[in-house]
N, C-alpha and C positions, 0 to 999 in steps of 0.2 A: 933287223932294221927298224929305224923310227922314222915318221915323218908325218908333218902336221899336214901335208896334202894327201886327198882323197885318193884311193885307189878307185877309178871307174867302171863301172860294169854295167855294160850294154846287155841287158834282157833280165826280167825279173821273174822269169820262172824258175822251176827246183835248183837249176842250176847256180843261177845268177843269185838267186837268195843264200843258198845254202855257201856260195863262195864269200858273200858279203859276212854272214855269221862268222864263217871261219877265221876270216879276217878280225873280224871284233874281238873274239874270244883270244886272239894274239895282241890285242891293243891297239890296232888298226883302222882308220877309217875309211869308209867306201861309200860311194853315190851310186844307185843302182836306178838305172832307166829303162823303163818298160814302154813301150808302144801303145799299148792299151789304155784304154780311157781310166782303167783302174787294175790295180794288181788283182788278178784272178787266175784260174786253172780252170781249161776245158778237158773233155774226156772221161774215162770210167774209172774203172780198177785198176791197179796196180800193182804188182808182186815185189814183197821185198825179201830179198835173200840174205843170208847172216851178213854179207860184205857191206848191204844198205846199212844194217843197224850198228855196224861199227861206226860207219859214217855219222850217223844219228847221235849216238855217244861222246864223238868227238865233238859235233857240233852244239851239244847240250841240248837237244831234244829226243834223246834216247826215251824218257820215260814218258813224253807225252805222245810220243809215237806208239808205243806199246798200249799206252791206255785206250786208241782207239782200232786198235788193228784185229783183224781176224785170224785167229790161229787155227790155221787147217790141218787137216790128219794127214794127208798125202798130196804126194803131186801124182796125177794116174796118166798113164798114156793108155788110150783106146783104141783098139784097131775098127775105124768108121763104117767097114763094111760088114765084119764078122758080130759085132757089138762085145767082141770077147775084149778083157786087160791084157793088154801086152806088156803093161810092170806097172809097179807103184814104188814111190821113193816113201817110208816112213817118216815123218817129222816130229815125231815125238822124242824122249829124252835124249836116246843114244845120239839122234842127230843134234840137237842142241848142245849136247857136251862136246860130240866130234868139232861143229864148227865153233861153238863159242856162244852161238846167237840163233835164236829163232827162224823159220820161214813163215811169211806173212803175208795177208793181203788187206789194202784198205783202198777207200776212193781216192783218188789222186787230188781231188779239190779239198778233202779233209787235210789232205799231208802238206798240199801247198798253204793252208792255210795256219796251220801249226808252225811252218817255217816263216810265214808271213809277221804272224803276230811275235815271235820272236825277235825280226826285225825292227819291228814297229818299237818294241820296248826298249832296245838298244840305243844310246844317243850317239855311239860311233857309226850309225847307219843310216844315211838320207835315202830317202824314198821317194820317184820322181815316177808319176803315172803321165801317161800322152804326151812320151817323151821319147820322139823315135829318132835312133841312130842313123845316121846318113854316112857319115865319112870321119875320118881323122887325121890330124896333122900332128908332126913329133918336131920338137927344137928346143935345144939346152936343156936337154934332161927332161922336158915336161911331155904332155900328149895332150891336144885340143881335141876334144870330142864334138862333134858339128851335129845337132840335132834339128829336125824338121820343125822351122817355123818358132825358133828359139834362139837364142844366145848361146854360142859355144862354149864349152867348160872346161877347163883344165885341171888336171889330175898329175898324178906322180905316174902312172900307170894306165893301163886300159886292156881290160878282161872282155872279149865277146863272147857271150854266152847267149846270143840271140838266134839261136835254133838252126833250124836246118836251111833255112832263106837266108842266111845272114849276112847282112851288111859288111858287116867289120871284115869276115871272111872273105868276101868279092875283093875287097880292097887288098887284104893280105897276101891272099892266094890265086884270086882273079882265075879260077876255076871255071868250068862249065855246069851249066845247072845240074843239080841232083842225077842220080843214077834211077831210075823208074823200074822197078823190079819185074814188073809184072804180074804182080800180085795185087788182088783188091781187098779190101777189109771194111767190116760193116761193124757197127760195135752199138752195143745198148745197155741200158739198166733195166730190168724187169722184176716186178713184186714178184716175191716167192710163191704166192698164191698163184702164178702163172706159168710157174713152173714145174713140170711134169712131178708129180709126187718120188716116182722112182729114180728120177734124176738129182733130186735135193741133198746130194752129196756136200759134206764138208770138207772139200778136196778141190785143188785146181786141176780140173780135168781138162784134158785134151783128146778128142776124136779126131783121128787121122787118117784119110783116106786120098785116094787120087786125085791130085790137083788141088785138094782143098783140105782145110780142119776146122774145129769149132772149140771153143774154150769157153767153159763157165765156173763161176767159183762165187761162194757167198760174198755179201759185203753188207754194211750198215747194221751189223750185228745179225746177222742172216734175213733182216728184212726183205732185202732186194736181192738179184743174183745179176753178176757183171756177164755177159753173152758177146762172146767176139767171132765172127766167121771171116775168114778170108779163105779167097778162092783164087789159085792161082790160073789166071784167063791171059794172061799173057798180056793184058793192056798195055795200052802206050800212054797216050793223053787221053783218051775217051773210054767211058763205061756205057755200052748200050744206046751208041751215038749221042751221048751228053758230055759235057767236060766233066772230068772228074773233081773231084774236090781233094784238097791234101788230107782230108781224113780218111778219104776212099783207096789214093793209089798210095802205096808203100813205098818209098824211096831210100834209098843209101848211098854212100859214097866211097872209092875206093880209098884206104888208107894214104893219107899225104901227110910226109914228114915235115912239110912247114907250115907250122903253128905259131912262128914268131916273127915279130918285124919291131926290133927295137924294143920300147916298153910295150908292146901289144901283143897279146895272145890269146890263143882260143881255149873254150871249154864247152864241155857236153856233146851235143848234136851240132854246134860249129865247126867243132873241129874234128869230130869222129860220128857221124850218122849213121845208126845200124839199124837194121831190123829188127822186129821183136820179137823173133823166134828164142832167143836166149833169156828174154825178159831181164834185160839187163842197160835198158837204154837210160835211164833216172838211176840205177844204182853206179854205171859208169859215172854220170856227171856229178852225183855225190862225191864219189873218190877222187873225182879230177878237182872239187873244191877244198876236199879236205887236205889233198898234196899242195895245191897250189899257195893255199892261204898257208901252212906251214912253212913251205919253203921259201915264201916271202918272208916271212918272220927271221927266220936262221940264215937269212944270207945279209950280206953287208951290200949287195945291191941289187937292183931289178932284172941286170942282164944275168949276175949269178944265179936267182932266183928262177928265171924263167927255164936258163938252161940245165937246172937241176930238175925242174917241175917237167919238162919234155923227156928227158932221160929215163926220168920213173913212169911215165904213162904212155909214151906211143905204141912201144911194143903190145904191152898187155891190151889197149883199145883196138889195135889192129887184130889181134886173134880174135876180140869178142866180136867185130866186125865181120871179121871173114868167116869163124864160124857159126854166125846165125844166119850168113847167105846159105851155108851147106846144110843146116840142121832143116829149114826151106825145104831143100832139094830131097835131102836123102833118109831124114826122118818122120818129116810130118806130111809130106805130099807123095810119096811113092809110089806105084801099083805093082801088082803082077809079082814077078819074081824078087823086083828089089822090095818090096814090102815084106815078103814071105823071109826073105834073109834079115831084114831091120827085124822082125817079131821074133826070130829065133836068135839073135846077136843080143839083143836087148834084153828078151824076156829071160834069159839064161842068168842075169846080173843077180848079184844078193843087196841086200841092203849096204853090206860091207862095201861092195864092189863099187856101187853109187858114190859111197863117203870118198873113196879114194879119187875115181873119177872127176869128181868135182871140187878136188881139194884146192887147184889153183885158182877156182872161180870164187868159190864161197869163203874159203879160209883167207884170201886176200885182206891186209889191212893198209890202207891208205897214208894211217898217221904212223 
């Protein structure tokens, strides 16, 4: 497909910028609209599985990401009560050979910066901050995006990559607020010298216990540690009597097949928000971006492209959404007999068993 009109993208996070890069590499112009006053990313660490590295390569930023990544030695699951290791997945050469790429961790802001710089350097990408998407209209094969306090913008199509509380999704699907999981999470990045010496492992480590888990791994060349604490405290809208922020309350949605309205579609958290337990939220958005940009480039019409994109992505993202919920309940947070059964079943797996178990997730290629 060739067109002079840009593809409009609501949202300048990882998914939105990746979509713009994917389109540009196919020779297609785009315009990205980010509601924040500047393009930036909040948060702390992010885990990058092999399926994400496949996407970075497709977007032309693989080498840049590899240069800043920390290559951890293992993924470790520890029993938060006994202190014993339940299992570990070695991430050494056999893992890389099996999946074709490494497993690593980076700071989310560093990853976003690489995507942002690549977009800034590409003349086919128009970046617009302080541009909050409000609603859209469609007529005569065009989409008109209405921005808060700014003139409307016309485009060939619109991608809603505006996150969990997406304005584009609200109009397209019209569903209720996100589902509050009842889990509260607290995130921090601490200097390595504040981390207990006997826990300064070069690993993505998770301590699992009854209705809680703790995650830690090194960042910034080992200078700091990412620390995440999650507690299943059945919270609904408040924490300790005070309003909970989006950073505290974990939310997701049930899978919803309705991602398309004419020349408008959804991507990333706007399409399939998920809990953090597979560490795949950003990875799924990256896969979406590569798949969608490829579909638009290889089909004669937007209608055909969006249909192909939805067909390729819906079942997979639904599997990760629902699997993420199950992991929180049955692997990270069980107690007593359920925890003992978890330890016995997962502890019996070999590295080869884990490679086979994770093939469907880490071995996927969006391109």
